[in-house]
N, C-alpha and C positions, 0 to 999 in steps of 0.2 A: 504494500500500500504506500503510495507516494505522499509527500508532504501536501501536495495540492489536493489529493483525495481526502486527507485528514482535515484540511481547512474547510473543504466543502461540507464534510460531515459535521464539523463543529458549527458552521453557520446554519445548516439545516436544523440542527438540534436547538440552536439558540432561538430560532423562530417559533418553536412550539413548546415553550415552557409550560409545565403543569404542576399543580400543587400535590402535596403528599397524598398517596394512595389513589390519585386520579391520573396517573401518568400513562394514559391509554395510548395517545399518539406517540409518545416517546418510546413506550414498550414496543409498539408495532414497528417503529423505525429501526430500533436496535435489532429486533429479531430479523427484520428483512436484511439488514447489513450482515449480521452473523451468518445467516443462511447462505450468503454468497461465499463464505469461507469454508463451507461444510466439507469435511473429509470423512474417511471411514474411521478415523480415531476421535471424531468429535461427537458429543451428545449434547443436545439442547433440552433443557428442562424448564417447565413452568410450574408455579406453585398455586394450586386452586385457592388456597386460603388467603393468599396475597397475590392476586392475579397480575399486577404490574411488575412483579419481580421476574428476573430472568437469570437462569444459571446455565453455564456452558462448561462442559468437562472435556479436556483434551487428555486422552490416555497416553502415558509415557511409553517410550521404547523399552526402558529397563528401570522401572520405577522403584525407588527406595523410600519415597515420601510423596505426599500430595500437598501442593502449595496453592493457597488461595490468594486471589487478587480481587479487591472490591472497588467498584465505582458507583457513587450515588447519583440518582437521576432526577430528583425532584427540584422544583424551583420555589420562588417566594412571591407573596402577594404584594408586589411592588410594580408601579407603573414605570416602564423603562424610559430613561432620559438620555440615552447615548447618541441618538440621531443616526445610528448605523443603518446602512441599507438593508441589513438582515436582522433588524430589530424584531422584538417579540410581536407576533401576530395574535397573541392571546391577551386580550385587554386586561390590564391590572395584574399581570403575572410576568415575572422576569427571572432569567438565570442570573440573579444578582449575587450569587455565591460561587459562580464559576463551575457548576456541575456539568455544564456543556463541555468544558475543558476536561473534566474528570472522565466523562464518558468517552470522549474522543481519544484520549490517551489510552484508556482501557481497550477500546476497539483496535487501536494501533498495535498494542502488545499482543492482543489475541490474534490479529491478522498475521503477525510475524510467526507465532508458534503454530498457527494452522498450516503454514507452508514450510515450517522447520520443526518437525515433530519433536516435542521436548523429551528429555530423558525421563524426568519425573512427571507424574500426573499434575495437571493444572486445573484449578476451578476458578472460573471468572463469575463474579457475583455482581450483577447490575441491580443495585438496591434502591427500591423506592423509599420515600418517607424518611429522609435523614433530617430535614429541617423541623419536622414535627411528626408525632405519631410513631416514632422509633421503629422504623422499618426493619433495621437489622435484628432487633430482638424479636419482632413479630415473625420474621422468616425463620430465625433460629428455633423458636418455640414450636414451629410446625414439624420439626424433626428433619428439615431439609438437609442439614449438614450431618448426615449419618452414613455409615457404610462407605461405599465408594465415593460419596460426596463429602466426606469429612476431611477438611484440610488439617494437616499437621502444623501448619503455620500460615498466617494471614498477613497480607500487606495492603496498604491503601494510601492514597495521597490526598492532600488538600492544596488548592492553589493559594498563592500568597502574593497579593498585589504589590507589596513593598519590597520584594526581592527581584533581582534581575531575571529577565526571561530565560527560562530553562535551568536556573540554579536549583539544586536539590539541597534541602536542609532538614535536619532531624535532631534528635536529642535523646540521650540515654535517660531512661526513666519516664516520668510523666511529661507528655507533650501538651495535652489539652486538659482543661478542667472538666470535672463532672458538674452537672447542673440539675436544679430542681425548680419546677414552676411553683409559684405561690399564687393562690387564688383565695381571697377571703371576702366574705360579706358580713358586715355588722348590721344587725337589725335592732332598732329601738322603737320609739313611738313618736310619730310625727305630730306637729302641732303648730300653733300660731307663734310667730317670733316674739310677740308681746307677752306670751305666757310660758316661758321656758320651764317653769316648775311643774307644768302639766304634761311635759314631753320628755323624751329620752333621746338626746341628740346623737345620731349616728356619725355625724361629721366630727364631733369632738372625740368620739371613740376612735374613729379612723385616724385622726390627726395624732392621737396619743400612740397609736400603733406605729405610725410613720416614725415618730421620734424614738420610740422604745427599741425598734429593731436596729437602730444605728449602733447600739451597744454590742450587738452580736459579734461583729468582727472585731471591734475595737477592744472588747473586754473578754472575749472567749476564744479567739483564734490566735494561735502562736504567730506573732508578726513575721517570723522568718518564713512561715509557710504561706500566709496570706489567704484571703478569701474575699468574696463579694456578696452583699445582699443589696439588691436594687429593686425599688418599686417604680414601675413604669406607668401605671394608671391609677387614678383615684376618681371615681365617679359617684357623685352624691347630689341630691337636691334637685329642685326644679326652678325655684325663684328665691330671691333674697329675703322675703318675709315669711318663709315657711321653714320650720325646723325639719331637717331631713330625717325620714324614717329609716333609710338604708344608706349604706356606704359600701362600695365595692372597690377592692384594690387588687392589682395583679403585679407580680414581680418575679424575681429570680434569685436563687442561691447558686453560688459557684465556688468551688474549691478544688485543690489538686489531690486531696486525699478523701477517699470515701468515708473514713471515720470522721473527718471534719464536717463533711456534708451532713452526715447523720446527726452529729451533735448540733449543727446549725438548724436542721429541721426541728429537732426537739426544742431548741430555744424559741423558735417561732411558735410552736404549740404552747409553750409555757407562757409566752407573752400574750398570746390571744386569750388564753384562759384568765390571765390577770386582767386584761381589758374588760372581759365580760363581767368580772366581779366588781371592778372599780367603777365602771360606767353604767352598769345595769342593762347591758345589751346582750343579745345572743349572737353567736358567731358561727358561720359555716365556713370551715377552713379546708382547703384541698391542697395537698403538697404532692406534686407529680414529678417523679424522677424518670419513670419509664426506662428507657435503655441508655440514658445519657450519663453513664459512669465515666470516671476519669479515663483518659486515653493513656494507659500505662504501657509503654513500649517494653517488650520482653528483652531481658539482658542479652540472651544468646543471639536471637535473630537480629537485634539492633546492633550489636557489636559486629556481626558479619556484614550487615548493611553498611555501616559506617566504614568498615575496613575497605570494602569494595569501592564505595563512592569516593572515598578519600584518595585511593590509589589509581582509579581508572583515569587514563590520560585525557579522555574526552568529556569528563564530567566535572562540572563546577559545583563543588560541595562546600557547605558551611554548617557549623554547629549553630543552634539557635536556642534561645531561652524558651521555657514553657509559656503558653498563652492561656488566658482565661476564657477563650472561646470554647464552646461545647461541641461535641461530635459523638454521634451514637455508635461510631466504630469502637468506642470505648467498651460497649457491651460485648462485642465480639471478641475483643482482646482480653476480656475477663473470662472467656470460655475457651479460647484458642490462642496460644502465644503468637505474637507477631509484632509488626512495626508499622507505624504511621509516619508520614513525612510530608514536607511541604514541597511544592513545585512553584518556583517564582514565575509570575506572569507580568511583572513590570508595568503596574499602573499606580504609581505612588500618589497620584492626585485623588484617588478614590479608595474607599475601604470596601471590604466585603459587606454585602447587604445594602449597598448604596445604589441608587437609581442610575448613576452615571458610570458604574464599573464597566471597564472595557479591557479585558485581558489581552495581552499581546500574543497573537497567534504564533509568533516565533518561538514560544515556549513549548509548543506541542511536540515537534519532532525530537528535540533534546530530551524531553520527558519520556517519550516512547523508547528512545535509544538507551537511556540510562536504566530503565526498568528491564527491558529485554536483556541488556548486558548483565545486570545483576542476577536476574533469574537464571540465565544460562550459566553464569559462574557459580551460583548457589547449587545448581544441580550437580556440579562437579565437586562439591565440598560437603 
């Protein structure tokens, strides 16, 4: 597959972004491309319980292991603002996290090994629902990764707009944080602003919650390890002279260690219980971690990966510090050892999840070459 073929695929995919678990056009496109590679050592598998997932197995010539490679396929509810001629054709949805790059690189690697039969078995996992609804965990829990479809080790990338196009970066240990969604509704008793003693103000309770959770990180998390608790929404009330009956807040917990995340979750529960008692409200709290566990790179596979990437003459590799971004590949790495890494896409003026994000397509071929080179080397070691 040529660089021009890969760029066309990337642009085709960029035009048809779809939200988590609704990636029907994307799934069909991927399957059509994969079928053009089909050989007698390739098997394509779909998962009825998660119908937009796609698995492809290449049988090795003399396998001693099975290696998995994952590419996520969903997009975000963002209206694109790149002005590109191949911009999203699906209103209000965009590949603002670069999953079109992820898929294209994955297809490039698959195309190489479909024409150069690997020594070891390879499993390619085109995964839906990374941005929400934890598609990795969903597919894993169907039993898809069992028997001949069970990888002994798993690899996956995420594009990085702040790194040069084609640069590979990773880190020994935790690369990305684990995350937990916070959803809480406080319910009091509404009333006239002139008679506060006859009401129970949900806004006051919600405001107290906002203030109280600021102590979770500052007074409970080891500052060397770090953590984040952020509230992104606060919805309450209808007009200035009515005391609000309800207040709804949404936020996120993030930390590099699962034990810290679980502690922070419990502190949120404790604070909510205290708010109920102090302000006379009731609370409906939901904490959802799903599959978003910390992305903990396995020591063995990651050392091998770093050794290869550092010494390969055509690879630009750098070590990188952990990031507080979340990734549901963390769930798979808690079940199967493996390594996640960054691929630089050279758009320093935009961040991930931004409407103007425009990855440099010059990153695609170096990404494919680095990964095919590593997997080929790994099969010999």
